[in-house]
C-alpha atoms as one frame of an Amber mdcrd trajectory, in Angstrom:
protein
  78.186 127.070 126.537  77.476 130.609 125.333  75.956 131.327 121.956  79.208
 132.957 120.761  81.247 129.943 121.852  78.819 127.568 120.189  78.959 129.535
 116.949  82.781 129.587 117.022  82.908 125.838 117.568  80.458 125.283 114.715
  82.418 127.545 112.376  85.674 125.795 113.240  84.048 122.436 112.564  82.739
 123.667 109.227  86.168 124.983 108.187  87.856 121.692 109.101  85.226 119.711
 107.233  85.732 121.912 104.162  89.530 121.516 104.283  89.174 117.757 104.627
  86.803 117.624 101.656  88.787 119.995  99.433  92.294 118.788 100.316  92.574
 115.466 102.116  89.841 113.617 100.250  90.919 115.052  96.892  94.549 113.986
  97.398  93.457 110.511  98.452  91.387 110.123  95.291  94.234 111.481  93.123
  96.645 108.875  94.479  94.087 106.137  93.854  93.784 107.372  90.254  97.571
 107.129  89.828  97.443 103.561  91.122  94.483 102.535  88.950  96.211 103.895
  85.809  99.390 102.008  86.657 101.361 105.230  87.097 102.142 104.539  90.739
 102.945 101.302  92.547 102.444 101.446  96.286 103.624  98.803  98.754 101.103
  95.938  99.026 100.578  96.629 102.716 100.202 100.392 102.319  96.762 101.915
 102.828  96.349 105.409 101.415  93.147 105.787 103.420  94.834 104.952 106.716
  97.787 107.224 105.970  95.445 110.104 105.125  93.416 109.551 108.297  96.595
 109.556 110.377  97.863 112.674 108.610  94.550 114.458 109.112  94.515 113.719
 112.852  98.105 114.901 113.195  97.555 118.057 111.143  94.645 119.118 113.352
  97.081 119.316 116.271 100.127 120.661 114.420 101.190 124.273 114.958 103.896
 126.519 113.552 106.692 128.145 115.565 104.242 130.806 116.743 101.804 128.148
 117.992  99.297 128.877 115.218  97.365 125.909 113.761  98.870 124.897 110.424
  95.421 124.341 108.956  94.800 128.068 109.397  98.263 129.296 108.421  99.233
 127.151 105.445  97.801 127.418 101.951  95.535 124.675 100.646  97.926 124.040
  97.763 100.823 123.420 100.139  98.651 121.173 102.313  97.711 119.150  99.252
 101.308 118.936  97.996 102.590 117.805 101.401  99.956 115.080 101.624 100.612
 114.014  98.031 104.350 113.870  98.702 103.700 111.583 101.679 101.245 109.312
  99.883 103.206 108.943  96.641 106.187 107.713  98.647 103.979 105.226 100.479
 104.770 106.628 103.928 102.661 107.097 107.049 103.163 109.686 109.823 101.590
 107.327 112.356 104.695 105.150 111.960 107.016 108.143 112.461 108.046 107.854
 108.817 107.914 111.605 108.344 106.794 114.947 109.685 104.854 117.969 108.521
 107.058 121.057 108.658 105.883 124.660 108.326 107.851 127.277 106.377 105.999
 130.582 106.393 102.585 129.767 104.965 103.676 126.568 103.276 103.468 123.035
 104.613 106.093 120.475 103.621 106.393 116.742 104.198 109.830 115.689 105.411
 110.887 112.038 105.480 112.280 110.836 108.791 115.057 108.320 109.389 112.399
 105.592 109.536 110.774 106.816 106.327 113.986 106.950 104.318 115.020 103.531
 105.604 111.674 102.025 104.605 111.798 103.752 101.218 115.345 102.562 100.521
 114.464  98.948 101.322 111.380  99.191  99.124 113.229 100.794  96.207 116.145
  98.338  96.274 114.101  95.315  97.443 116.837  94.634  99.959 116.140  92.384
 102.951 119.034  93.912 104.878 118.594  96.766 107.311 121.147  99.579 107.027
 123.955  99.308 109.572 125.823 102.208 111.171 129.049 102.174 113.173 130.561
 104.887 115.371 134.263 105.726 115.129 135.872 106.905 118.376 139.093 108.867
 118.806 141.222 105.910 119.928 139.904 103.393 117.387 142.194 101.885 114.772
 140.383 103.102 111.693 141.476 103.118 108.074 139.653 103.589 104.806 140.385
 104.089 101.141 138.567 105.742  98.281 138.136 103.700  95.117 136.398 105.314
  92.127 134.916 107.884  94.473 133.505 105.251  96.832 134.478 104.827 100.484
 135.785 101.426 101.573 136.555 100.826 105.246 139.645  98.609 105.271 140.224
  98.426 109.024 138.225  99.257 112.127 139.293  97.853 115.490 137.543  99.130
 118.587 138.110  98.390 122.260 135.414  98.811 124.902 137.513 101.451 126.641
 137.353 103.566 123.467 133.573 103.959 123.634 133.053 107.486 124.919 130.336
 109.830 123.641 132.674 112.795 124.111 135.199 111.233 121.717 133.067 110.496
 118.657 135.041 111.473 115.557 132.922 109.955 112.762 130.241 107.467 111.808
 129.707 105.333 108.735 126.695 103.524 107.322 126.705 100.367 105.235 123.886
  99.566 102.826 123.719  95.973 101.603 121.961  95.403  98.276 120.125  92.227
  97.142 123.125  91.099  95.065 125.366  91.278  98.121 127.160  94.448  97.092
 127.695  97.086  99.748 127.904 100.849  99.754 129.480 102.877 102.551 128.712
 106.453 103.526 131.133 108.201 105.889 130.517 111.394 107.869 132.784 113.209
 110.314 131.312 114.401 113.609 131.483 117.991 112.326 129.393 117.024 109.290
 126.953 115.186 111.537 126.551 118.181 113.847 125.992 120.485 110.871 123.240
 118.122 109.725 121.691 118.314 113.198 121.693 122.106 112.989 119.345 121.884
 109.989 116.648 120.264 112.142 113.995 121.953 114.239 115.860 121.399 117.525
 119.248 122.381 116.048 120.762 119.275 117.611 119.783 120.397 121.112 117.019
 117.881 121.805 117.288 115.537 124.827 117.964 112.659 122.423 120.896 114.480
 120.784 122.279 115.517 124.172 121.875 112.208 125.993 122.377 109.722 123.142
 124.711 111.363 120.604 126.052 108.030 119.309 122.586 106.710 118.464 121.599
 110.001 116.857 124.833 110.034 114.849 124.018 106.531 113.575 120.551 107.673
 112.498 122.027 110.707 110.756 124.565 108.788 108.687 122.011 106.103 107.784
 119.575 108.821 106.762 122.244 110.415 104.550 123.124 107.061 102.967 119.501
 106.160 102.247 118.689 109.584 100.793 121.633 109.382  98.381 120.631 105.877
  97.297 116.963 106.815  96.890 117.772 109.837  94.745 119.953 107.745  92.455
 117.184 105.162  92.013 114.983 104.920  88.918 111.996 103.741  90.973 108.742
 104.616  89.215 107.104 106.168  92.258 109.996 108.558  92.703 109.838 109.511
  89.029 106.174 110.346  89.486 106.969 112.306  92.631 109.269 114.612  90.676
 106.582 115.306  88.102 103.611 116.243  90.288
């Protein structure tokens, strides 16, 4: 190894160590302070330390659209805010519960389908997993709207109807601890517009090869996000303040 290469490696290591000390470690301690003061209640099985370690490992290999390392491109404040957003919600990137997204020189934490599902179950204390159903063109499907809420009144589906090229809608059902249910309905056009907001614009192999499964994830994600935002959970209240 040449002297120049050795110096570059050393400098890179020093920069990473400084970022970890000034950002990652500071955010971890801040979250612990929230918890110790009773301002934040994390899941009993959630380890801030493990989540931060996972995030740090992922961030070291994350690049922006121009293949530049995010730790060099993004501001320290945005790095800290993204990590704080993740930790306050009790989520972990190692479990695919969210992703770090780059916008210009800012880093953002974005909950995934798995993250929003976990957060919804935690907020509502529901033991039921969200359920999603695909509506195909030849299905017998009826619904009504009562006080602004969707209620599916009939859905009969034959095996011959199941055709990925004939998906017309999808709906998700959230079941709460008291047994009440809430339905979210999206047309295929709404689902595809949601896909266009993502990094792959709905063109990933998963979207192309398994549109029904991706449509289910999309409508469940929408349902959980709406429910989470309408919750008065203390951790979410704190999240809005920091």
